[in-house]
Backbone as CSV, one residue per row, in Angstrom:
resi,resn,N_x,N_y,N_z,CA_x,CA_y,CA_z,C_x,C_y,C_z
1,MET,0.846,-1.177,0.000,0.000,0.000,0.000,0.896,1.247,0.000
2,THR,0.582,2.209,-0.842,1.382,3.441,-0.922,0.817,4.499,0.021
3,GLN,1.723,5.330,0.545,1.297,6.405,1.422,0.903,7.611,0.589
4,SER,-0.078,8.362,1.086,-0.444,9.599,0.397,0.611,10.661,0.702
5,ALA,0.576,11.753,-0.046,1.561,12.824,0.146,1.505,13.382,1.572
6,ASP,0.307,13.439,2.174,0.180,13.958,3.530,0.858,13.062,4.566
7,GLU,1.075,11.788,4.234,1.692,10.876,5.185,3.214,10.887,5.087
8,GLN,3.749,11.440,4.034,5.202,11.535,3.885,5.710,12.667,4.768
9,PRO,6.832,12.466,5.446,7.374,13.552,6.268,7.748,14.763,5.404
10,VAL,7.483,15.938,5.937,7.837,17.181,5.267,8.566,18.082,6.262
11,ARG,9.172,19.131,5.757,9.830,20.124,6.605,9.137,21.461,6.390
12,ALA,8.985,22.202,7.479,8.473,23.566,7.389,9.472,24.504,8.054
13,HIS,9.777,25.593,7.362,10.584,26.677,7.933,9.576,27.770,8.272
14,ILE,9.522,28.142,9.557,8.490,29.046,10.055,9.158,30.248,10.727
15,VAL,8.671,31.436,10.419,9.140,32.648,11.086,7.907,33.333,11.680
16,VAL,7.977,33.604,12.993,6.854,34.190,13.718,7.189,35.637,14.066
17,HIS,6.248,36.530,13.764,6.391,37.966,14.025,5.479,38.358,15.183
18,GLY,5.864,39.394,15.908,5.033,39.939,16.983,5.830,40.051,18.267
19,HIS,5.120,40.093,19.380,5.756,40.114,20.700,5.929,38.651,21.104
20,VAL,7.048,38.058,20.649,7.234,36.614,20.804,8.547,36.243,21.487
21,GLN,9.306,37.224,21.933,10.524,36.928,22.690,10.330,37.380,24.125
22,GLY,10.877,36.583,25.056,10.759,36.916,26.465,9.394,36.620,27.052
23,VAL,8.597,35.814,26.364,7.241,35.490,26.825,7.023,33.976,26.924
24,GLY,8.111,33.205,26.872,7.989,31.749,26.936,7.592,31.117,25.613
25,PHE,7.767,31.853,24.515,7.328,31.348,23.213,8.093,30.101,22.794
26,ARG,9.419,30.090,23.000,10.202,28.919,22.586,9.798,27.684,23.378
27,ALA,9.598,27.830,24.680,9.164,26.688,25.501,7.769,26.230,25.079
28,PHE,6.882,27.187,24.792,5.535,26.881,24.304,5.612,26.072,23.009
29,ALA,6.437,26.545,22.072,6.582,25.857,20.785,7.148,24.452,20.973
30,ALA,8.136,24.308,21.848,8.747,23.000,22.084,7.731,22.023,22.677
31,GLN,6.907,22.499,23.586,5.898,21.635,24.203,4.877,21.167,23.166
32,ILE,4.401,22.076,22.337,3.419,21.725,21.304,4.044,20.772,20.286
33,ALA,5.264,21.068,19.844,5.938,20.214,18.853,6.108,18.796,19.388
34,SER,6.523,18.685,20.626,6.715,17.357,21.220,5.396,16.604,21.315
35,SER,4.324,17.309,21.670,3.012,16.649,21.786,2.503,16.173,20.432
36,LEU,2.965,16.795,19.343,2.548,16.412,17.989,3.565,15.500,17.303
37,ASP,4.589,15.066,18.058,5.631,14.172,17.550,6.406,14.781,16.380
38,LEU,6.693,16.083,16.503,7.480,16.776,15.491,8.918,16.904,15.974
39,SER,9.842,16.972,15.043,11.251,17.179,15.385,11.713,18.482,14.756
40,GLY,12.830,19.011,15.265,13.370,20.258,14.744,13.827,21.143,15.862
41,GLY,13.581,22.459,15.719,14.016,23.378,16.749,13.454,24.762,16.569
42,VAL,13.699,25.578,17.597,13.207,26.956,17.632,14.300,27.843,18.206
43,ARG,14.414,29.071,17.673,15.399,30.023,18.192,14.882,31.445,18.014
44,ASN,15.400,32.337,18.869,15.128,33.759,18.735,16.040,34.327,17.647
45,LEU,15.529,35.280,16.885,16.337,36.016,15.921,16.660,37.387,16.513
46,ASN,17.729,37.995,16.045,18.175,39.283,16.577,17.165,40.412,16.381
47,ASP,16.263,40.265,15.420,15.309,41.339,15.117,13.979,41.205,15.860
48,GLY,13.902,40.260,16.820,12.685,40.115,17.612,11.743,39.027,17.130
49,ARG,12.018,38.452,15.983,11.195,37.355,15.486,11.693,36.032,16.076
50,VAL,10.889,34.983,15.903,11.274,33.637,16.306,11.256,32.762,15.058
51,GLU,12.311,31.950,14.905,12.450,31.061,13.749,12.323,29.616,14.208
52,LEU,11.586,28.821,13.446,11.416,27.406,13.739,11.661,26.592,12.486
53,GLU,12.192,25.406,12.669,12.290,24.432,11.593,11.760,23.125,12.162
54,VAL,10.747,22.586,11.504,10.125,21.353,12.004,9.987,20.340,10.893
55,GLU,10.076,19.074,11.283,9.845,17.968,10.359,8.820,17.030,10.973
56,GLY,8.011,16.458,10.092,7.007,15.491,10.535,5.884,15.412,9.530
57,ASN,4.772,14.886,9.980,3.576,14.748,9.160,3.002,16.139,8.855
58,LYS,2.621,16.378,7.609,2.139,17.708,7.219,0.907,18.129,8.014
59,THR,0.011,17.204,8.281,-1.186,17.527,9.055,-0.808,17.982,10.461
60,ALA,0.174,17.305,11.070,0.631,17.682,12.407,1.308,19.049,12.377
61,ILE,2.094,19.319,11.342,2.753,20.625,11.238,1.717,21.729,11.050
62,GLU,0.684,21.471,10.275,-0.367,22.469,10.096,-1.071,22.748,11.419
63,ALA,-1.303,21.715,12.226,-1.895,21.899,13.559,-0.942,22.697,14.453
64,PHE,0.349,22.435,14.329,1.380,23.154,15.077,1.337,24.642,14.736
65,VAL,1.267,24.965,13.458,1.217,26.368,13.017,-0.021,27.054,13.585
66,GLN,-1.149,26.355,13.625,-2.366,26.944,14.197,-2.166,27.284,15.667
67,GLN,-1.475,26.418,16.408,-1.185,26.690,17.817,-0.196,27.855,17.958
68,LEU,0.777,27.928,17.046,1.727,29.040,17.093,1.011,30.369,16.900
69,LYS,-0.012,30.396,16.057,-0.767,31.635,15.825,-1.412,32.132,17.107
70,ILE,-1.810,31.219,17.980,-2.409,31.585,19.266,-1.303,32.031,20.221
71,GLY,-0.227,31.249,20.289,0.917,31.580,21.133,0.636,31.411,22.613
72,PRO,1.662,31.658,23.434,1.486,31.587,24.885,0.699,32.799,25.374
73,PRO,0.154,32.745,26.606,-0.684,33.851,27.103,-0.019,35.232,27.061
74,ALA,1.283,35.323,27.342,1.949,36.632,27.375,2.396,37.108,25.991
75,GLY,2.278,36.262,24.980,2.740,36.622,23.646,1.653,37.256,22.803
76,ARG,2.086,37.845,21.696,1.140,38.410,20.720,1.729,38.188,19.334
77,VAL,1.161,37.244,18.620,1.623,36.909,17.278,0.903,37.804,16.278
78,THR,1.696,38.484,15.427,1.095,39.357,14.413,1.225,38.786,13.006
79,GLY,2.051,37.755,12.831,2.193,37.151,11.509,3.072,35.921,11.555
80,ILE,2.835,35.031,10.611,3.633,33.810,10.484,3.909,33.567,9.011
81,GLU,5.185,33.311,8.701,5.587,32.912,7.349,5.955,31.436,7.408
82,THR,5.460,30.654,6.457,5.763,29.221,6.432,6.208,28.817,5.040
83,GLY,7.364,28.166,4.955,7.862,27.618,3.696,7.988,26.111,3.835
84,TRP,7.624,25.391,2.806,7.602,23.922,2.849,8.696,23.334,1.967
85,SER,9.250,22.214,2.412,10.208,21.459,1.607,10.163,19.996,2.032
86,ARG,10.984,19.198,1.399,11.043,17.776,1.713,11.868,17.562,2.986
87,ALA,11.391,16.709,3.856,12.132,16.377,5.081,13.341,15.520,4.724
88,ASP,14.428,15.691,5.487,15.585,14.828,5.259,15.973,14.052,6.514
89,GLY,15.167,14.154,7.573,15.404,13.364,8.767,16.590,13.816,9.595
90,ARG,16.994,15.073,9.467,18.184,15.542,10.188,17.951,15.701,11.686
91,TYR,16.693,15.754,12.129,16.408,15.937,13.551,15.792,14.674,14.148
92,SER,16.125,14.390,15.406,15.512,13.248,16.082,14.565,13.707,17.194
93,THR,14.743,14.943,17.667,13.885,15.509,18.707,13.598,16.960,18.357
94,PHE,12.834,17.629,19.212,12.609,19.063,19.044,13.366,19.784,20.142
95,SER,14.165,20.781,19.772,15.051,21.466,20.716,14.873,22.969,20.671
96,VAL,15.228,23.601,21.783,15.329,25.061,21.819,16.779,25.377,21.502
97,TRP,16.996,26.131,20.438,18.359,26.497,20.020,18.706,27.864,20.596
98,TYR,19.954,28.019,20.978,20.430,29.293,21.542,21.444,29.934,20.644
């Protein structure tokens, strides 16, 4: 039996805009990613945005992005950019990068 495209692992490069640093956003993202069995990581950018790279099932990543739009209680997300590509399995867990 062949898998559909949605069942193949994919990678998403995500950049989150808004008040997303210093509000527990990276820990929030890591908790959600782990609960959805996604791998990759999250880091703060120098300009105040947060960057994420995740691999896993496309449906799970789409659910992850929806949760990122809500963010943690102290955060305020004003925009999210998402780019898709093929997963290469480079990550085994989800980490907070410094």
